[in-house]
N, C-alpha and C positions, 0 to 999 in steps of 0.2 A: 555561676552561669549555668543555665539548663535550657535545653530545647523544649519548646511547647508546641502544641497543635495550633497553627494559625498562619496568618498572612499579614497583609498591610493593615488590617484592622486590629491587630494584636496590641498596637501602641495606643495608649489612652488618647481620646479626642479625635481619632480618625474614623471616617466612614467611607464606604465604597459601594460599588455595585457594577454589574455588567449586563448589557442587553443585546439583543439582535435587532439591528436597524436596517438590514438588507444590503449592506455592502458585500457581505458574503452570502452565498445561496441559502445556507441553513443555520450556520453557527453564530454564536454571539460575536459581536464585532465593535462594541463601544463600551468603554469603561471610564469611570470617574473615581478619583480618590480625593477626599476633601478633609481638611482639618478644621476643628472648631475655632482654633486660634491661628493667627499668622505664624508661619514657619520660617526659620532660617533654612537655607537650602544650598545644595551644591550639585554640580553636574560635571560629567565627563562625556566626551563625544568622539565619534568616529575620526580617525586620522585620514580617511578618504577625502581627497580634494573635492569630489562631487558630493555635496552635502544636501540632504533633503530639506525642504522648507521648514518643517518643525524643528530640525536641528539648529538652523539659523535663528529661529525665534527663541529657542531655549538658551542658546549661547548669549543672545542679547540680554535676556533676563538675568542670567548668571552674572553678566558684566555690570548691569545697571540697576537691578532691583534689590532692595534690602530684604524683602520677604515675599512669600507666596502663600496662597491658601488652598490651591487645588491643582490637580493634574487631570487632563483629559486625553484619552488614548483611543485611536481607532485601529483596527486591523483589517486586512483585506486590500488595503491601498496604501502605498508608502508615501504618497505625495512627494515623490522625488523626481527630479528632471521635469518639473512642471512649470518652470520659469516664474514670471511675475504673478501669474494666476495662482500658483501653488502657495506663494508667500501671502497673498491676500486671503486665500482660503484658510491658511493656518491662523492668521489674525482673527478671521471671522469665527473659527472654532473657539478661540480664546474668549472672544466677545460673547458668543452664545452661552458658553459655560458661565461666564461672569454674570450675565443677566439672570440666569437661573439660580445662581448661588449668592447673589447680592454682594459681589466684590468687583474689582476692576479687572480689565483684561490683562494688565501687567502683573496680576497676581495669579495667573493661570498658565501653567506649563502645558505644552502640547507635544504629543508624540504620535507617530503613525508608523505602520509596518504592513508590508504586503507587496503587491506588484508595483514595479517602477514605471514611471512615464505615463500614467493614466490620471486625468484630473479627478479630484474628489467629487463624489455625488453629493453636493451640498444640501440638497433637500433631505436626503437620508441622514446625513450628518446632523442636521438641525433636529430632526425628529428623534434621533438616537440620544442626543444630549438631553433633550427635554424628558424623554422617557427614563433615562438613567438617573437624572437629578431627582425624579419623583420617587425613586425607590432606594435612595441612599440609606445605608444601615451600618451599624458598627458590629454586626454579628459575624461569626465565623463563616456563615454561608455567604454573606455579602462579599467577603474577601475572595472566596472561591469563585463566585460569579465574575468578579473583576479579573481574576487570573485566567479564567477561561476565555474572556473576551479579548485578551491581548494576543492569543495564540494564532499562528498561521499554520505551518507544516508540523508544529509540535504534536507529539502523540500523547503527551500528558502535561498537566499544569505543573508549574514550578513555584513552590511557596516555601517560606521558612519563617520561623518566629522563635525568639528566645527571650528569656528574662534574666536579669541579673540584679544584684543588690549594690547600690551606691549610696553612701551616707545613711544607711539603714532603710532606704526606700527602694521599692521595686521599680526598675527601669525596663522598658520593653524595646525591642528592635524587631520589626517585621518586614517582610519583603515578598515580592513576586517578580518573576522574570519570564521572558519568552526567548526562544532561540533553538534552532535545530540544524540549520544549514547556513552557509556563508559565515562560518565561525572560524576565526583566526586570531592569533595574538595581535594586540592593539585593538581589541574588541572586534565585534563582527555584527552580523544582522541579528543583534540581540538588544533587547530592552530589559532594564532592571530598575525596579522602583523600591526604595527603602523608606520606611517610616520609623521614627523613634520619638518617644516622649521625653527624651533627654534634653537638657538645655545645653546648647553649644553655639558659639558664634559662627557666622557665615564663613569668615576667613579660616578659622580653625577647622571647620567641617570640610571645606574645600581641600585643604592640605591633607587631612586625614583620608578623604576619599581618593585623592591622587595616589597616596602611598599604598592604600589597600588594593587598588586596582592592579598595581604591579604584581602582586602576589596571588591574584585570583583570576579575574577575567582575562588579563594579559598572559596568562599561563595555560590557556586552553586552545585547542584547535580541532576542528572537524574536517575542513576541506581546503583551507588556505585562502579563502575569499573574505575580504573585508568590505562591509556593506556601506551604504550611503546614509543609514539611519541609526547607527549604533548610539545608544544613549544609556547612561546610568544617572539616575536622579535620587537624591536623598533629601527628605523633609524632616525637620526637627522642630517640634512645637513646645517643648519644655514643660509639658503638663504633668510630668512625674513629680515636679516640685523640688528637684535637686538644684544645687547651685551650678552655674555654668561650668562646663567641662573644658579643660585645656591641659597642655602638657605639665603645667604646674600643679594641677589638682592631684591630691594624694592617691586617688583611685583612677587616674587617667588610663593607666595600662590595662585595667580591668575592662574598661569600655572599649579600648582599642582592640583587645583580643576578641571580644564579642562581635564587634563591628566587622572585623576580618572574617570571622567564622560565618557570618551571614552571607557575605559576598562569595566566599569560597564554596559554601554549600550550594548556592544558586549556580555558580560557574560549573561545578561538577554535574549538577542536574542537567544543564544545557548539553554537556558532552554526552551524558548517558542517553540523551534523546537525539543524538546526532543522526541526521537523515540516513536511513538504511543501516545504521550501526548495529553490530552484534556483540561488540566487545568494548569494555571500558578499560582504557590503558593509562597507567601511571608511569611516568619516567622520572626517576630520582637520580640526580647527579650529586655526589658527595666528594669532598676532598679537592675541590677546585680552588683556584687562587683566591677567589672571592665570590660573593653571592651573585653579582651581575654575570660573571663568567659562567657559573653553574646554571643560572636561569637561561642564558643564551644557548648553552649546550642542550639543556633539556627541551627547550622550545624547538630547536632545530630537529631533534629526533622525532618529536611528536607531530611535527608538521610535514615530515617526509612522506610523500605518496608511496614510495617503495617500501618504507617501514610499515605503513598502514596496510598495504596489500599483503605483506609477509604475515602480519598478525591475522589478517582475514583468512589466509590459508593455513594458519597454525604452523608456520614454517620458522624454525629457529635460525633465521638468516641474520646472524649477528653482524655480518660484514656491512649490511646496510645501515646499522646503527652507528658503527664507527665511521662510516663514510659521511653520514649526516652530521656527526660531531665535527669531522674534519673540515667541512665546508661552512661551518657556522660562523666563522670569523673570530671565534673566541680561541684563546691560546691555552693549550694543555699539552702534557707529555703523553703521547700515544703509548710509550713503553711502560707507563705506570698505571695502565687501566686494568681493572678487574670488572668483568661483566656477568651479571646474574639475571635469570628469569625466575619469577615465582608466581604462584597462584594457590588456590585451595588444594591443588594436587601435589604441592611441594616446591622445592627450590633447586635450580641447577645452575652451576657455573660453567660458562662457555669460553671465557677468556681470562687468563691470569698474566699479569705483568705485560699486557699487550700481545701475548702469545696465545694462539688457539689451544684449547684443551680438547682431548678426546672426550666425548660425552655420549650418554645413552640417548639415541634419537627417539626411541619410543617414550621414554620419560619426558623428554623435551616436548614431544607432540602432545602428550596428555596434559602437561602444564599449560600449553598454549591453546588447547581446545576450550579452556575455561572462559567464562564471560568477563572476569576481572583479572587483569594481569599486571604485574609490577616488573619493570625493568630497572635494575640498579647499575649505574656506572660509577664505580668507586675509583676515584683518581688519587694521585699521590702528590698533589701540588700545593695543598693548603687546607683550610677548613671551611671553604665556601660550599654552601648547599643550595639546591634549587629543585623544585618539583613542578612538572607540567602534566596536564591531563589531556587525553584525546580519545579517539576511537578508531576502529578499523575502517577501511574503505571498501565498500561492497558493490555488487551489481545493483542492489536496490537503490543506492544513492544516485546512480545514473538514471534509473527509471523515474525516480521522484522528480529530478531536476530536468529531465528531458521533456516533460509536459507540464511544468509548473504553471506557466502563464495561462494555459488553456484549461 
């Protein structure tokens, strides 16, 4: 397995592009991703009870359709809380794309992201789909155009691609994502789209996606908000020529590792672009009773606003970390915890066996002033491990979200 330069067009048989159709004032806001051949597909969606119209459409396709050929995405407007009109507009988006691509509307997945509660400008949507369909390409540049078109408050595009060898043949997995704010475990205001030329059945792909999400997107947090539009979609067209993958395939674990790496890479990129974020935080919990307990503890720390603000101030306020672990709902022995902070400036231990240690405040400050910081909570309860990723909480986050709609 090796990382390569690329995005959604890295996989054989996929084309894409992105254009500006006027939903946003100046930037690209319409993207298409299309496969030469029908794809098996899988999806995972927001846990928010208020679901945007495109989420409902995609959920229906995941439940009822055997294959898809395309994905259409607009940014600048979430098409959420738009009632029956929003559902009709979503179906119209699928139909418009299907007409341009020569397939049925049930073969087109739809996603939207942006401001909630505003009807889609369907005249601009129609023009954008036509314009995007006219410039589809399998080039590296086309993938980048698509990645740019799905962004909202993102400050950079998020793409990933890798290749691996299965049955002596090269298999690709490519992806793009957007997300910057309203990011919280159980996914958030994020979209993630993965393409692969591997052959894999729909049921197997759905199960694999579900397990991969638990260790990637569900382990990140920016601000504790879970959105109405969160969606992860995976399309597999089998054009690499390998035999269908499943847990009984001798090289199944090779693909599973690569698949998780793609999702984890995109999840980390979302956190690095957290609205107003200045620091990338990793929280490792080791020695827990089991993996679920470790992940619960790590998530609780990374989502704590008080922990985030302490890191923003480069303050080694370890008490906030233990407090967040204590209210997580997970069981652990507080008397068996060792706590460490580390960065490029070194490592410092602040708690041993649940007891505070005297430590060099100047060294701690220098460690926490770095842009990437790791917190390790070493427990004594078992061999469970979990890692979560997040960012600090800054003044800039308030500024960005105070005037987002306007």
